C-alpha positions, 0 to 999 in steps of 0.5 A: 500500500502506498503512502500519500504525502500531503503537503500542507500549504502555509497559511499567509499569516505564517509566512515571513515577510520583508519590511516592504512586504509587511508594510504593503500587506498591513496598509492594504488591509486596514480600514480607511482612516486608520494610520498607515505604517511607513518604513520609519514607523516599522523601524521604530516598532522594531527598535521598541520590540527587539525581542519579537524579531529573530536575527533575520529581522523578518516580519510575520503577520501572525506575530506582529500585525496585532501588536502593530495595530495596538502600538501604532496610534500612540506612536505616530 
């Protein structure tokens, strides 16, 4: 009997993104009127939350998006 290996498709929120990719995704999915992130605000967030980033410095929607939503209005 053959075993069938099923490949699991990685959900979008588990994919790691560059700063530019995260910025596009974040800004593109926020409602009108909510502050938009810039490269400067993302770097400011990274500096304030260094423990959330591994040595590669990539972003994850599942790890960083909610924290950014909470942090951004008080830090623009």
